[in-house]
Every structure is written in C-alpha cells, then in structure tokens.
C-alpha positions as CSV (number, residue, x, y, z in Angstrom):
1,M,22.4,144.5,102.6
2,T,20.6,141.2,102.5
3,L,21.6,138.8,99.7
4,H,18.9,136.5,98.5
5,Q,19.7,133.1,97.0
6,T,17.3,131.3,94.7
7,D,17.1,128.9,91.8
8,V,15.2,131.2,89.4
9,A,14.8,135.0,89.3
10,I,11.5,135.7,87.5
11,I,11.3,139.2,86.1
12,G,7.6,140.1,85.7
13,A,4.6,139.2,87.9
14,G,1.9,139.2,85.2
15,P,-0.2,136.2,84.4
16,V,2.6,134.3,82.6
17,G,5.1,135.2,85.3
18,L,2.8,133.9,88.0
19,F,2.1,130.6,86.1
20,S,5.9,130.1,85.6
21,I,6.2,130.1,89.5
22,F,3.8,127.1,89.4
23,E,5.7,125.3,86.6
24,C,9.1,125.9,88.3
25,G,7.6,124.8,91.6
26,M,6.4,121.5,90.0
27,M,10.1,121.0,89.2
28,R,11.0,121.9,92.8
29,L,12.7,125.1,91.7
30,K,12.6,128.0,94.2
31,C,11.6,131.4,92.7
32,H,12.0,135.1,93.5
33,V,9.9,137.4,91.5
34,I,10.6,141.1,90.6
35,D,8.1,143.5,89.2
36,T,8.0,147.3,88.7
37,L,4.3,147.5,89.8
38,E,3.3,147.5,93.5
39,M,1.0,144.5,93.0
40,V,1.1,141.3,91.1
41,G,-0.9,140.8,87.9
42,G,0.8,143.1,85.4
43,Q,-1.6,144.7,82.9
44,C,-4.5,142.5,84.1
45,T,-4.4,144.2,87.5
46,A,-3.1,147.7,86.5
47,L,-5.0,148.4,83.4
48,Y,-8.2,146.2,83.0
49,P,-9.0,144.2,86.1
50,E,-12.7,144.1,85.1
51,K,-12.1,143.1,81.5
52,P,-13.5,139.7,80.6
53,I,-11.1,137.2,79.0
54,Y,-12.6,134.5,76.8
55,D,-9.6,132.3,75.8
56,I,-8.5,130.8,79.1
57,P,-9.0,127.0,78.9
58,G,-11.8,125.8,81.2
59,F,-13.2,129.3,81.6
60,P,-15.8,130.5,79.0
61,K,-15.4,133.9,80.5
62,I,-13.2,135.2,83.4
63,L,-12.4,138.7,84.6
64,A,-8.8,139.6,84.5
65,A,-8.7,140.3,88.2
66,D,-10.1,136.8,89.0
67,L,-7.6,135.2,86.6
68,I,-4.8,136.8,88.6
69,K,-6.3,135.8,91.9
70,N,-6.5,132.2,90.7
71,L,-2.9,132.2,89.3
72,K,-1.5,133.6,92.5
73,A,-3.4,131.0,94.6
74,Q,-1.9,128.3,92.3
75,A,1.6,129.6,92.9
76,D,1.3,130.2,96.6
77,P,2.0,126.6,97.8
78,F,5.6,127.0,96.4
79,E,6.2,130.0,98.6
80,P,7.6,132.5,96.0
81,V,9.2,135.6,97.3
82,Y,8.0,138.8,95.6
83,H,10.0,142.0,95.3
84,L,7.5,144.5,94.0
85,N,7.6,148.2,93.1
86,Q,11.2,147.9,91.9
87,Q,13.1,147.3,88.7
88,V,16.3,145.3,87.9
89,T,18.9,147.9,87.3
90,H,22.1,145.8,87.2
91,L,22.8,142.3,86.0
92,E,26.1,140.4,85.9
93,K,27.3,136.8,85.6
94,K,29.4,135.6,88.5
95,A,32.4,133.4,88.1
96,E,30.6,130.3,89.5
97,G,27.9,130.6,86.8
98,R,25.3,132.3,89.0
99,W,23.6,135.6,88.1
100,R,23.7,138.6,90.4
101,L,20.8,141.1,90.1
102,E,20.4,144.4,91.8
103,T,17.2,146.4,91.9
104,S,16.3,150.1,92.1
105,T,15.5,149.7,95.8
106,G,18.8,148.0,96.7
107,T,17.5,144.4,96.7
108,V,20.3,141.9,95.7
109,L,19.6,138.4,94.4
110,E,21.8,135.6,93.1
111,A,20.1,133.1,90.9
112,K,21.1,130.1,88.8
113,A,18.7,131.1,86.0
114,I,16.8,134.2,84.9
115,L,13.3,134.0,83.4
116,I,12.0,137.2,81.8
117,A,8.2,137.3,81.8
118,A,8.0,141.1,81.6
119,G,5.0,141.3,79.2
120,V,5.5,144.4,77.0
121,G,8.1,145.7,79.4
122,A,7.5,149.2,80.7
123,F,4.2,150.3,79.2
124,G,2.0,153.3,78.6
125,P,-0.9,154.1,76.3
126,N,-0.5,155.3,72.7
127,R,-2.3,158.7,72.9
128,P,-4.3,160.1,70.0
129,P,-2.8,163.4,68.6
130,L,-5.7,165.7,69.7
131,E,-5.4,169.3,70.7
132,G,-6.0,169.9,74.4
133,L,-6.1,166.2,75.1
134,E,-4.2,166.5,78.4
135,A,-6.9,168.7,80.0
136,F,-9.4,165.8,79.7
137,E,-7.2,162.9,80.7
138,G,-8.2,161.2,83.9
139,K,-11.5,163.2,84.0
140,S,-13.3,162.2,80.8
141,V,-10.6,160.6,78.6
142,F,-9.5,157.2,79.9
143,Y,-7.0,154.7,78.4
144,Y,-8.0,151.8,80.8
145,V,-11.2,150.6,82.4
146,K,-10.5,149.9,86.1
147,N,-14.1,150.1,87.3
148,R,-16.8,149.2,84.7
149,E,-19.6,150.8,86.8
150,D,-18.0,154.2,86.4
151,F,-19.5,154.2,82.9
152,R,-23.0,153.2,83.7
153,G,-25.6,155.4,82.0
154,K,-23.1,157.5,80.1
155,H,-22.6,158.3,76.4
156,L,-19.3,156.7,75.5
157,V,-17.0,157.0,72.4
158,I,-14.6,154.1,72.0
159,A,-11.8,154.5,69.5
160,G,-9.7,151.7,68.1
161,G,-10.0,148.5,66.1
162,G,-8.3,145.8,68.2
163,D,-9.4,143.4,70.9
164,S,-9.5,145.9,73.7
165,A,-11.7,148.4,71.8
166,V,-14.1,145.6,70.6
167,D,-14.3,143.7,73.9
168,W,-15.0,146.9,75.9
169,A,-17.6,148.1,73.4
170,I,-19.4,144.8,73.8
171,S,-19.1,144.8,77.6
172,L,-19.9,148.5,78.2
173,S,-22.9,148.5,75.8
174,E,-24.6,146.5,78.6
175,I,-24.6,149.4,81.0
176,A,-23.9,152.6,79.1
177,K,-26.6,154.8,77.7
178,K,-25.0,154.9,74.3
179,V,-21.7,153.5,72.9
180,T,-20.2,154.7,69.6
181,V,-17.2,152.8,68.2
182,V,-14.8,154.8,66.0
183,H,-12.6,153.0,63.5
184,R,-10.9,154.1,60.3
185,R,-11.7,151.0,58.3
186,P,-14.6,148.5,58.2
187,K,-12.4,145.5,59.2
188,F,-11.4,145.1,62.9
189,R,-8.3,143.4,64.2
190,A,-10.2,141.7,67.0
191,A,-11.0,138.0,67.3
192,P,-13.5,137.0,64.6
193,E,-16.2,135.9,67.1
194,S,-15.9,139.3,68.9
195,E,-16.1,141.2,65.7
196,A,-19.2,139.3,64.7
197,K,-20.8,140.0,68.0
198,L,-20.0,143.7,67.7
199,N,-21.6,143.9,64.2
200,K,-24.6,142.0,65.5
201,L,-25.1,144.6,68.3
202,A,-24.7,147.4,65.8
203,K,-27.4,145.9,63.6
204,E,-29.7,145.6,66.6
205,G,-29.1,149.2,67.5
206,V,-27.5,148.4,70.8
207,L,-24.4,150.5,69.8
208,D,-23.3,152.6,66.9
209,L,-20.3,152.1,64.5
210,A,-18.7,155.2,63.1
211,I,-16.8,153.8,60.2
212,P,-14.7,154.9,58.4
213,F,-14.0,157.8,60.8
214,Q,-11.1,158.9,63.0
215,L,-10.8,161.2,66.0
216,E,-10.5,164.9,65.0
217,G,-11.2,166.9,68.2
218,L,-12.7,167.3,71.6
219,S,-15.5,169.6,72.8
220,G,-16.0,170.5,76.4
221,S,-14.6,172.5,79.3
222,N,-12.9,172.1,82.6
223,G,-11.8,168.5,81.7
224,L,-15.4,167.4,81.0
225,L,-16.4,166.3,77.6
226,K,-19.6,167.3,75.8
227,A,-18.8,165.8,72.4
228,V,-16.1,164.1,70.3
229,I,-15.6,165.4,66.8
230,L,-15.0,162.8,64.2
231,K,-13.6,163.1,60.6
232,S,-14.2,160.8,57.7
233,L,-11.5,159.9,55.1
234,E,-13.3,162.3,52.7
235,G,-13.2,165.2,55.3
236,E,-16.8,164.9,56.5
237,L,-17.1,166.1,60.2
238,R,-19.4,164.5,62.7
239,E,-20.1,165.5,66.3
240,V,-21.0,162.7,68.7
241,P,-22.3,163.6,72.2
242,A,-20.0,162.0,74.8
243,D,-19.4,161.9,78.5
244,A,-16.2,159.9,78.1
245,L,-13.7,159.0,75.4
246,L,-11.9,155.6,75.6
247,P,-9.0,155.5,73.0
248,F,-7.7,152.0,72.7
249,Y,-4.7,152.3,70.4
250,G,-2.4,149.9,72.1
251,L,0.5,150.3,74.4
252,A,3.9,151.9,73.8
253,M,6.5,149.4,74.7
254,N,9.9,150.0,76.4
255,L,12.3,147.2,77.3
256,G,14.1,149.4,79.8
257,P,17.4,147.9,81.2
258,I,16.6,144.6,79.5
259,A,17.6,146.2,76.2
260,H,21.2,146.4,77.5
261,W,21.7,142.8,78.6
262,G,23.3,141.6,75.4
263,L,20.2,139.6,74.2
264,Q,19.3,139.3,70.6
265,L,16.4,141.7,70.0
266,N,13.7,142.1,67.4
267,T,12.7,145.8,67.9
268,T,11.0,145.6,71.4
269,H,11.0,141.8,71.7
270,V,13.5,139.2,72.9
271,M,14.4,136.5,70.4
272,V,14.2,132.9,71.8
273,T,14.3,129.4,70.6
274,P,10.7,128.1,70.7
275,E,11.5,124.6,72.1
276,D,13.0,125.9,75.4
277,C,12.5,129.7,75.3
278,A,16.2,130.2,75.7
279,T,17.7,133.6,74.7
280,T,21.0,134.0,73.0
281,V,22.6,134.5,76.5
282,P,23.0,131.1,78.3
283,G,21.0,131.0,81.5
284,I,18.5,133.7,80.5
285,F,15.1,132.6,79.2
286,A,12.1,134.7,78.1
287,I,8.4,133.9,77.8
288,G,5.1,135.6,77.2
289,D,4.6,138.7,75.1
290,I,8.2,139.9,75.5
291,A,9.5,136.8,73.8
292,T,9.3,136.2,70.0
293,Y,10.1,133.6,67.4
294,P,8.7,132.8,63.9
295,H,5.0,132.3,63.8
296,K,4.5,133.2,67.5
297,L,0.9,133.6,68.7
298,K,0.5,136.4,71.2
299,L,-1.9,134.8,73.5
300,I,-1.9,134.2,77.3
301,L,-2.2,130.5,76.7
302,T,0.9,130.6,74.5
303,G,2.8,132.2,77.4
304,F,1.5,129.5,79.8
305,A,2.9,126.7,77.5
306,E,6.2,128.6,77.2
307,A,6.4,128.7,81.0
308,A,6.3,124.9,81.1
309,Q,8.9,124.6,78.4
310,A,11.2,127.0,80.1
311,A,10.8,125.4,83.5
312,Q,11.9,122.0,82.0
313,A,15.0,123.6,80.5
314,I,15.9,125.5,83.6
315,W,15.7,122.3,85.7
316,T,18.4,120.8,83.5
317,L,20.5,124.0,83.9
318,V,20.1,124.0,87.7
319,H,20.8,120.2,87.9
320,P,23.4,119.5,85.3
321,G,24.1,115.8,84.6
322,E,21.0,114.6,86.5
323,S,18.1,112.9,84.7
324,H,14.5,114.0,85.2
325,H,11.5,111.8,84.7
326,F,8.6,113.8,83.5
327,E,5.3,113.2,85.3
328,Y,1.8,114.6,84.8
329,S,0.4,116.6,87.7
330,T,-2.3,114.1,88.1
331,T,0.4,111.5,88.8
332,S,2.9,113.5,90.9
333,G,0.5,115.9,92.6
334,V,1.8,119.2,93.8
335,P,5.2,118.9,95.6
336,G,4.8,119.5,99.3
337,L,1.0,119.2,99.3
C-alpha cells in the first residue's frame, strides 16, 4: 500500500475542481484529486461535451469539452495527481490534525485539508414516467448529447423547461430536420436571453413549441421511435413524429459517502460559510454546486470564485501563524513558470 501525502485532497475533477487546482497552486499548495469518473471534467465531459456554454468570462461561447481542456491545461503546471475511477469510501481525522482518506480502489491519502468540489455528487437523469421507456433508452431516447452530429437530419422531440432543454433546442435546430420542444407551461426556467432566442426561432418556424403539453407515451418498435404522444392539461392528445426523444428533466443527486461525514446538510447540499467556503467540520471545505448558503447562485463562475476563496482559507490552515501577502497573478506570475 502506497501512502500519498499532500496539502489538499480535492474531491471532484469537474470544472470547479480543476480550477481549484490552479488557485491552490497559486498559493503553492500541492493537490491530489479524486473522482468517480474515469476522466476529468465531470458532467461537462460525461454528459454534454459538445454543449455550448455562454457565461464563461472572456468566451462568448465555448463548448464544454473545450472548457475542460483549457482548465486542465491551466492546472497542469502545478503537477496535480489524479486518482480517477474511484470514490472516497473512508475518512478519518488523525491525531496530528491531518485527514486520512481511503478510496474504493485502495488508494490512501493523507491531507492537511479537504476540498469537496463534487458537483451534484453521484448523478443520474430524472426519467419521465412513460410505459416501455427502457426499451427505447440508448437507441432513440437519450438523456445527454455526447455527439451533436448524431442528430443531424432527424425529427427530435426535446422535453423540459430548463437551460439544458432550451440550449439544446437552439443548438440542434441548426442541424435537425425538425425540433419540437415540449413543456407544460409557457414560461421556461432558462436564462432570459436563451428563452427569448427560443421564442424567436419558434416564431420564424425554425422549431415548434408544444405548450402546454407533457409526455404521455411512445410509439415505435425494437427500440426505435416513430412518434411521441403528448397530452395537454385539458386531456388533448397530440402525436409528433420523432426519431429521437431528449428528456431534460435534470439530474437526480446523491451525496454518497459525503452524507455521512458529519457535515451540516441542506437536503443534498453541503452548508458552508460564503466568505471562505468552510463547512461545519474544521479542515473540510466545499465549493461549486454541492455547496450552498443563502442567496447562492448556481453558476460555474460562482464556483470559480469560491475556489479562490477556499484556497486562501486553506493556505492559512496549512501554514498556521504565517502571514500571506496577496498578489494578483499579473504581479506574481504562475509559481514555477
């Protein structure tokens, strides 16, 4: 058994976890990173690598996969050690104040601080309650878009009212033969600019809005769709020709072992103090979507700011009694480069 020693153990290699490597590196803190997936990037890599993201500063539009590529390149100079395809299964506080972590593959780490950047934790899609749904999953019912070109020239039904449904409807309308968006109310939960663009495309006839409707059934055989049956609030049925159904009803969250670490929780989120992202357990910090506090905005850029705040607090924990003079990166440069 090899024992790894580090300053910070980061749990989660999604975009916020990757940026926290950079922020810790700027504080000359060494990081080991643990993630249950076999690659870095979290949801951006596993679920929607080709999804365009519009709210990253300096990038009017960037694909999720490209964002992860850039974040990893930004972290690489600090030589982080990745422990992928494994989950932290045991955590204990050592007498000397260090944390000992053990993973599902037998990896053992000791760290002076723990930074949880686990996104939504273990995740899976919320599935619509449709009879016979399982027979179509993976063949003509998809919860994620991994390759946009797979849907070129097809009749698509997209269900949902959040950012994923709206963003993909806009994007896929450029290459699909027909896109029909199904939502049970006229108002969407997406960014206002995206909703406005969706409505504009609908008025121009580029895509159809089936509102207010909800999914009622599937028509097809051998896992291949022919149509999606919709039902209005008044009971009216409507059959829409479809080669594929994309239900975007969000993700089911599961904290996994994190739920048993004695942290203060708010359902499936970890409570932290916003000024330093500290949890109720000294030495453990949480950032990104898994962390919550009053008036928190669930945005990637919020997680990036939290990474910087947590890194500053962790430096003080790792170097007790020492003073740190804050410098901008334009002044200090990147340590070691």
